[in-house]
C-alpha positions in Angstrom: 42.0 -80.6 41.1 39.4 -78.6 39.0 37.7 -81.9 38.1 37.2 -82.9 41.7 33.9 -82.6 43.7 33.7 -83.1 47.4 31.0 -85.6 48.0 31.4 -85.5 51.7 29.5 -82.2 51.8 25.9 -82.3 53.1 23.3 -82.9 50.4 21.8 -79.4 50.8 25.2 -77.9 50.0 26.2 -80.4 47.4 23.1 -80.6 45.2 21.3 -77.8 43.5 17.6 -77.4 44.3 16.2 -75.7 41.2 13.1 -74.4 43.0 15.2 -72.7 45.7 18.9 -72.2 44.6 20.1 -69.8 42.0 21.9 -71.1 39.0 19.3 -72.8 36.8 16.5 -71.0 34.9 14.0 -72.5 32.4 14.3 -71.0 29.0 10.6 -71.8 28.3 7.6 -72.8 30.4 7.4 -76.6 30.1 4.2 -77.9 28.4 4.2 -80.6 31.0 6.4 -82.2 33.7 5.3 -85.8 33.2 2.5 -87.6 31.6 1.4 -91.3 31.1 2.0 -93.0 27.8 1.4 -96.5 26.5 3.9 -99.1 27.6 5.6 -101.6 25.4 5.1 -105.4 25.6 8.1 -106.6 27.5 8.5 -110.2 28.4 11.2 -112.6 29.7 11.5 -116.4 29.6 13.9 -118.8 31.4 16.0 -120.8 29.1 18.7 -122.3 31.3 19.8 -125.9 31.0 19.5 -126.2 34.8 16.2 -126.3 36.7 17.8 -124.4 39.7 18.8 -121.5 37.5 15.4 -121.5 35.7 13.6 -121.2 39.0 15.9 -118.3 40.0 15.3 -116.6 36.6 11.5 -117.1 36.9 11.6 -115.5 40.3 13.5 -112.5 39.0 11.0 -112.1 36.1 8.0 -112.5 38.5 9.5 -109.8 40.8 10.1 -107.4 37.9 6.5 -107.8 36.7 4.9 -107.6 40.1 7.0 -105.1 42.0 8.6 -102.8 39.4 6.3 -102.6 36.4 4.0 -99.6 36.1 0.6 -99.9 34.4 1.6 -97.1 32.1 5.0 -95.9 31.0 5.8 -92.3 32.1 7.1 -89.6 29.8 9.2 -87.0 31.6 9.9 -83.7 29.9 13.3 -82.5 29.0 13.6 -78.7 28.7 16.3 -76.1 27.7 17.7 -74.2 30.6 20.2 -71.4 31.2 22.9 -72.3 33.7 24.9 -69.6 35.5 28.5 -70.1 36.6 28.4 -73.6 35.1 31.2 -76.1 35.5 31.4 -79.4 33.6 33.2 -81.9 35.8 33.8 -85.5 34.8 30.3 -86.7 33.6 28.2 -84.1 35.4 27.5 -80.4 35.6 27.4 -77.8 38.4 25.7 -74.5 38.5 27.0 -72.0 41.1 29.1 -74.8 42.7 26.1 -77.1 43.2 25.6 -80.4 41.3 22.6 -80.4 39.0 20.6 -83.6 39.2 19.5 -84.2 35.7 18.6 -87.4 33.9 20.8 -90.5 34.2 23.7 -88.3 35.4 21.6 -87.3 38.4 20.9 -90.9 39.3 24.7 -91.6 39.2 25.4 -88.6 41.4 23.0 -89.9 44.1 24.7 -93.3 43.9 28.1 -91.6 44.1 27.1 -89.8 47.2 26.0 -93.0 48.8 29.2 -94.8 47.9 31.5 -92.0 49.0 29.8 -91.8 52.4 28.8 -95.3 53.2 31.8 -95.9 55.4 31.6 -92.6 57.3 27.8 -92.1 57.5 25.9 -95.0 59.0 22.6 -93.3 58.0 23.6 -92.2 54.5 20.4 -93.4 52.9 18.3 -91.7 55.6 20.4 -88.5 55.1 19.5 -88.5 51.5 15.8 -89.4 52.1 15.5 -86.6 54.6 17.2 -84.1 52.2 14.8 -84.9 49.4 11.7 -85.0 51.7 12.6 -81.5 53.0 13.2 -80.2 49.4 9.9 -81.6 48.2 7.9 -80.2 51.1 9.7 -76.8 51.0 9.1 -76.6 47.2 5.4 -76.9 47.4 3.8 -73.9 45.8 7.0 -72.8 44.2 8.1 -72.9 40.5 11.5 -73.3 38.9 12.3 -69.7 37.7 12.1 -68.7 34.1 14.8 -66.8 32.3 13.6 -63.3 31.8 16.3 -61.5 29.9 17.4 -61.3 26.3 19.6 -64.3 25.5 22.8 -63.6 23.7 22.4 -65.4 20.3 26.0 -66.5 20.5 25.6 -68.3 23.9 26.8 -71.9 23.6 24.9 -75.0 24.3 26.7 -77.6 26.4 26.0 -81.3 27.1 27.5 -83.5 29.7 28.5 -87.0 28.5 29.2 -90.1 30.6 31.7 -90.9 27.9 32.1 -90.8 24.1 32.9 -94.5 23.5 29.8 -96.2 24.9 27.0 -96.2 22.2 24.2 -96.7 24.7 25.1 -93.9 27.0 25.9 -91.4 24.2 22.7 -91.9 22.3 20.3 -92.2 25.2 21.8 -89.6 27.5 23.7 -87.1 25.5 22.8 -86.9 21.8 19.1 -86.8 22.5 19.6 -83.5 24.5 20.1 -81.7 21.2 16.4 -82.1 20.5 15.5 -79.4 23.1 16.9 -76.9 20.6 14.2 -77.7 18.1 12.2 -74.6 17.2 14.5 -72.2 19.1 16.5 -70.9 16.1 19.7 -71.6 18.0 22.7 -70.0 16.4 25.5 -70.7 18.8 28.1 -73.5 19.1 27.4 -76.9 20.7 29.8 -78.7 23.0 29.8 -82.3 24.2 31.9 -82.5 27.3 33.3 -85.9 28.3 35.7 -87.3 30.9 37.5 -90.0 28.9 40.8 -89.6 27.0 40.3 -88.1 23.5 41.8 -91.2 21.8 39.0 -93.3 23.3 36.3 -91.4 21.5 34.5 -93.6 19.0 33.6 -92.3 15.5 29.9 -92.9 16.0 29.5 -89.9 18.3 30.4 -87.4 15.6 28.7 -89.5 12.8 25.3 -89.5 14.6 25.5 -85.8 15.4 26.1 -85.0 11.8 23.5 -87.5 10.4 20.7 -86.4 12.7 21.4 -82.7 13.2 22.7 -81.5 9.9 21.5 -78.0 10.7 24.4 -77.7 13.2 27.1 -78.6 10.7 30.4 -77.0 11.7 29.1 -76.0 15.1 29.4 -79.2 17.0 32.5 -79.8 19.1 33.7 -82.5 21.4 35.8 -81.1 24.3 37.2 -82.9 27.3 36.3 -81.7 30.8 36.8 -79.6 32.9 35.1 -76.7 31.3 33.6 -73.6 32.9 31.0 -71.1 31.5 29.8 -67.9 32.9 26.5 -68.6 31.2 25.5 -71.5 29.0 22.4 -73.2 27.6 21.9 -76.9 28.5 19.2 -79.5 29.0 17.4 -80.2 32.3 15.6 -83.5 32.3 12.8 -83.0 34.8 13.2 -86.6 36.0 16.3 -85.3 37.7 14.2 -83.2 40.0 11.7 -86.0 40.7 12.7 -86.3 44.3 12.9 -82.5 44.9 9.6 -81.7 43.2 6.6 -80.5 45.1 4.4 -83.5 46.2 1.5 -82.1 44.3 3.4 -82.4 41.0 4.3 -86.1 41.5 1.4 -87.5 43.5 -0.7 -88.5 40.5 2.0 -90.8 39.3 1.4 -93.2 42.1 -1.8 -94.5 40.5 0.4 -96.2 37.8 2.9 -97.7 40.2 2.6 -101.3 41.5 1.4 -101.9 45.1 5.0 -102.7 46.2 5.9 -99.1 45.5 2.7 -97.5 46.6 2.9 -99.3 50.0 6.6 -98.3 50.6 6.5 -94.5 50.3 5.3 -94.1 46.8 7.1 -93.0 43.6 9.0 -90.2 45.4 10.7 -92.7 47.8 14.4 -93.3 47.0 13.6 -97.0 47.0 11.6 -96.6 43.8 14.5 -95.3 41.8 15.3 -98.6 40.0 11.6 -99.1 39.1 11.2 -95.5 38.0 14.2 -95.7 35.6 12.7 -98.8 34.0 9.3 -97.1 33.4 10.3 -93.6 32.5 11.0 -92.3 29.0 12.3 -88.7 28.6 10.8 -86.5 25.9 14.2 -85.9 24.4 14.5 -89.6 23.6 11.1 -89.6 21.9 12.1 -86.5 20.0 15.3 -88.2 18.9 13.4 -91.2 17.6 11.0 -89.0 15.7 13.9 -87.0 14.2 15.7 -90.2 13.2 12.7 -91.7 11.5 12.1 -88.5 9.6 15.8 -88.6 8.4 15.3 -91.9 6.6 12.0 -90.9 4.9 12.2 -91.2 1.1 15.5 -93.1 1.1 16.0 -96.5 -0.4 17.1 -99.1 2.2 15.9 -102.1 0.3 19.3 -103.7 0.6 18.9 -104.2 4.4 17.4 -107.4 5.8 14.2 -107.5 7.8 15.2 -110.5 9.8 18.7 -110.5 11.2 21.1 -111.6 14.0 23.3 -108.9 15.3 26.9 -109.9 16.1 30.1 -108.0 16.9 32.9 -107.0 14.5 35.1 -109.5 16.2 33.2 -112.5 14.8 35.8 -113.3 12.2 38.4 -113.7 15.0 38.6 -116.5 17.5 36.7 -114.4 20.1 33.2 -115.7 20.8 31.0 -113.5 23.0 28.4 -116.2 23.3 28.7 -120.0 23.3 26.3 -121.4 20.8 26.2 -118.3 18.6 27.3 -120.1 15.5 24.8 -123.0 15.9 22.0 -120.5 16.6 22.8 -118.5 13.5 23.0 -121.6 11.4 19.4 -122.4 12.3 18.3 -118.8 11.9 19.9 -118.6 8.5 17.7 -121.4 7.3 14.7 -119.1 7.9 16.0 -116.1 6.0 18.0 -114.4 8.8 21.1 -112.5 7.9 24.2 -111.7 10.0 24.5 -108.0 10.7 27.2 -106.0 12.5 25.8 -102.6 13.4 29.3 -101.0 13.5 29.6 -101.7 9.7 26.4 -99.7 8.9 26.1 -95.9 8.7 23.9 -94.2 11.3 21.0 -93.9 8.8 21.3 -97.5 7.9 21.2 -98.5 11.5 18.0 -96.5 12.0 16.4 -97.9 8.9 17.2 -101.5 9.5 15.5 -101.3 12.9 12.5 -99.2 11.6 11.7 -101.8 9.0 12.7 -104.9 10.9 10.4 -107.9 11.5 12.8 -109.5 14.0 16.2 -108.8 15.5 18.0 -111.4 17.6 21.2 -110.8 19.5 22.9 -111.3 22.9 23.0 -108.6 25.6 24.9 -105.5 24.6 24.8 -101.8 23.6 23.4 -102.7 20.2 20.0 -102.9 21.8 20.1 -99.1 22.0 18.9 -99.3 18.4 15.6 -100.6 19.7 14.8 -96.9 20.0 14.3 -96.9 16.2 12.3 -100.1 15.9 8.8 -100.2 14.7 5.8 -101.4 16.7 5.8 -104.5 14.5 9.3 -105.5 15.4 10.2 -108.4 17.7 13.5 -107.6 19.4 14.8 -110.7 21.0 17.7 -110.5 23.5 19.6 -113.5 24.8 20.9 -112.9 28.3 21.7 -114.7 31.6 20.5 -114.7 35.2 22.9 -111.8 35.6 21.3 -109.6 33.0 17.9 -110.6 34.4 19.0 -109.3 37.8 21.1 -106.3 36.9 20.6 -105.1 33.3 17.2 -106.1 32.0 15.6 -102.8 32.9 18.3 -100.7 31.1 16.5 -101.1 27.7 12.9 -100.9 28.9 12.6 -97.1 28.2 13.8 -97.8 24.6 11.1 -100.4 24.1 8.5 -98.0 25.6 9.7 -95.3 23.2 9.4 -97.5 20.1 6.4 -99.6 21.3 8.2 -102.7 19.9 7.9 -106.2 21.3 10.9 -106.7 23.6 11.5 -110.4 24.4 14.3 -111.8 26.6 15.5 -115.4 26.9 17.7 -115.8 29.9 20.2 -118.7 29.3 23.3 -119.9 31.2 26.5 -118.2 32.2 29.7 -119.0 30.2 31.6 -120.1 33.3 33.2 -123.1 34.9 30.2 -123.5 37.2 27.1 -121.9 35.7 25.2 -122.7 38.9 27.2 -120.1 40.8 26.2 -116.5 40.0 29.4 -114.3 40.3 29.5 -111.0 42.1 28.4 -108.4 39.6 30.3 -105.5 41.2 33.7 -107.3 41.2 33.5 -109.5 38.1 31.1 -107.7 35.8 28.9 -109.4 33.3 29.8 -112.9 32.3 29.1 -113.9 28.7 26.2 -116.0 27.6 26.3 -119.8 27.1 23.4 -121.3 25.1 22.8 -125.0 25.5 21.3 -127.1 22.7 18.0 -127.1 24.7 18.0 -123.3 24.8 18.7 -123.0 21.1 15.8 -125.3 20.5 13.5 -123.2 22.7 14.5 -120.0 21.0 14.2 -121.4 17.5 10.8 -122.9 18.2 9.7 -119.5 19.4 11.2 -117.6 16.4 9.8 -119.9 13.7 6.4 -120.0 15.3 6.3 -116.2 15.2 7.1 -116.6 11.5 4.1 -119.0 11.1 6.2 -122.1 10.6 5.3 -124.4 13.5 7.5 -127.2 14.8 6.2 -130.7 15.5 6.3 -131.0 19.2 5.9 -134.3 21.1 4.2 -133.5 24.4 1.3 -131.3 25.5 3.6 -129.7 28.1 6.0 -128.4 25.4 3.2 -127.2 23.2 1.6 -125.4 26.2 4.9 -123.7 27.2 5.5 -122.4 23.6 1.9 -121.3 23.1 2.0 -119.4 26.4 5.2 -117.7 25.3 3.7 -116.7 22.0 0.5 -115.4 23.6 2.5 -113.4 26.2 4.4 -111.5 23.5 1.3 -110.6 21.6 1.4 -113.5 19.2 -2.1 -114.9 19.8 -2.6 -115.7 16.1 0.6 -117.7 16.0 -0.3 -119.5 19.2 -3.6 -120.5 17.6 -1.6 -121.7 14.6 0.6 -123.8 16.9 -2.4 -125.3 18.7 -4.1 -126.1 15.4 -0.9 -127.8 14.2 -1.4 -130.1 17.2 -5.2 -130.2 17.1 -5.4 -133.9 17.9 -3.3 -133.5 20.9 -5.2 -130.3 21.9 -8.6 -131.9 21.6 -7.7 -134.3 24.4 -6.1 -131.7 26.7 -8.2 -129.2 28.6 -5.2 -126.9 29.3 -4.5 -126.6 25.6 -8.1 -125.9 24.8 -8.2 -123.2 27.5 -5.1 -121.7 26.0 -6.8 -121.5 22.7 -9.7 -119.8 24.3 -7.3 -117.3 25.9 -5.9 -116.6 22.4 -9.3 -115.9 20.9 -10.2 -113.7 23.9 -7.0 -111.7 23.3 -8.1 -111.3 19.7 -11.6 -110.3 20.7 -13.2 -113.3 19.1 -15.8 -114.4 21.6 -17.6 -117.0 19.4 -14.3 -118.8 18.7 -13.5 -118.5 22.4 -16.8 -120.2 23.2 -16.0 -123.1 20.9 -12.6 -123.6 22.5 -14.2 -123.5 26.0 -16.7 -126.1 25.0 -13.8 -128.3 23.9 -12.0 -127.7 27.2 -15.1 -128.8 29.1 -15.4 -132.0 27.0 -11.7 -132.7 27.6 -12.1 -132.2 31.4 -15.6 -132.0 32.8 -14.3 -131.9 36.4 -13.4 -128.2 36.1 -16.2 -125.9 37.4 -14.2 -122.9 36.4 -14.7 -123.8 32.7 -18.5 -123.8 33.0 -18.4 -120.3 34.7 -16.3 -119.0 31.9 -18.6 -120.5 29.3 -21.5 -118.6 31.0 -19.7 -115.3 30.8 -18.5 -115.9 27.2 -22.0 -117.0 26.1 -23.5 -113.9 27.6 -21.2 -111.8 25.6 -22.1 -113.8 22.4 -25.8 -113.4 23.3 -26.3 -117.2 23.5 -29.0 -117.6 26.2 -29.4 -121.3 25.4 -25.7 -121.9 26.1 -26.0 -120.0 29.4 -28.9 -122.2 30.5 -27.1 -125.4 29.5 -23.9 -124.3 31.4 -26.0 -123.3 34.5 -27.7 -126.7 34.4 -24.4 -128.5 34.2 -23.0 -126.3 37.1 -26.1 -127.0 39.2 -25.9 -130.8 38.6 -22.2 -131.3 39.0 -21.2 -128.4 41.3 -24.3 -127.3 43.2 -22.5 -125.2 45.8 -20.6 -123.3 43.0 -23.9 -122.9 41.1 -25.7 -121.4 44.2 -22.8 -119.0 44.9 -22.6 -117.9 41.3 -26.3 -117.3 41.0 -26.5 -115.4 44.3 -23.6 -113.1 43.3 -24.9 -112.4 39.7 -28.5 -111.4 39.7 -28.7 -111.1 35.9 -28.4 -114.9 35.6 -31.8 -115.5 37.1 -33.5 -113.7 34.2 -31.7 -115.9 31.7 -32.4 -119.1 33.6 
């Protein structure tokens, strides 16, 4: 029973409050707790064969953008700590018999408390909310204590693992913790503690530790829980203390949160947990990325492709994880894509292939963990379903933020008897993807357009949809190329002309934007908004004669709009 924790205990007894409870001390003063950082360009598109599912997917995308996307990503610091009377149990750690809320493990502990008590405590969520609110208020003006003694050089460093067979969890939660030892001159042994049976451990765990941390050769061990230490070094990811932290430490983060979070208790409310996990990158993950990229410097990886589709090592069997995979790859192959199985590559090859990639395409899976190593130039295209849009899309956001790549999702259909019915995720898990011919066409049109090879499209609506997708992912130049490919169609369509103007605006090309706006007005002179936009753009281009012309048209065709615009913008009077 050493591995068992009683989750029916009150939160203030069960969880460790580092500001108040003994058992955790910082080895060093943190340089920062959290700080804003640039966010990645993350986009999603509906690609179902069914209008009903497409509308559902679009609603999920809209909700994610409007209610859960921060204006900046947040970097949370990870720091080395000394734990007293530490106990590693299952996939978490205790200090002096209290559970330490750190990183993703801390989030799972909160969930575990809720699940274990939902039948016996009617107010379990309120109980947790009250506990964290009391912690936060009581911790105002306090600091997490610093370790003051001389540390025994032989003290071990221990890491909790969710498991040692899931690539995503091991890389993003466990391996990255080793980076907090950088610069410490650590001389002790390192232990990864995991709950799974030893035979389930995958070779990648040891391989990545050896490839990225060669200085610890011979000192890294994998040991199953339970394990107790009188004193041990470990990592404390400060995001784990987010809900216990003094309000003054966290308050500034609210300015980056969407209104839906600001208006419902702010970023320290438990209801913000899902959104927070999507927008937060821990410093250890960024350090792991930097270490990985340094490890491949000066090495020759010219044998690796820059455009590739990632499959599984079961592809040669009858198993197909995604309906339509073969047909999609046949099309991709015509444009220089190669088929890659990450498991067949060494750790450094996996890092290098992503760092140098132009485009990766695959279906939802742990392989997207390697997005951490992608370059800012890389388009990472994931094919998922309405299920992944609802339950799994946010899992990889921090990796995109860390690498600053362009992370694009196409949400297709479920591989099920009735794709219109979304199965219960908790009981049935993730259902594989099914790509219709229509979805394959949509994805391929997007891919080849990014490569500068534009398809011949038959209708303005289809051209508009594809151009909008390209613009949304940062491909303004490619969107212009697509519109120029269909210039005869665009010249007669105000929406396409306005789209071209948007592209030039995105590229900071105001003169070209003005030309496109003029074309839009000629294609549809009934839109007063186009004239107003011409005025603003002409002002930026310092074209007073164009401003006067647009004001004249506005006054003649839309007198009320003209009067309102002039009364609200005093500067126009001096031009007119």
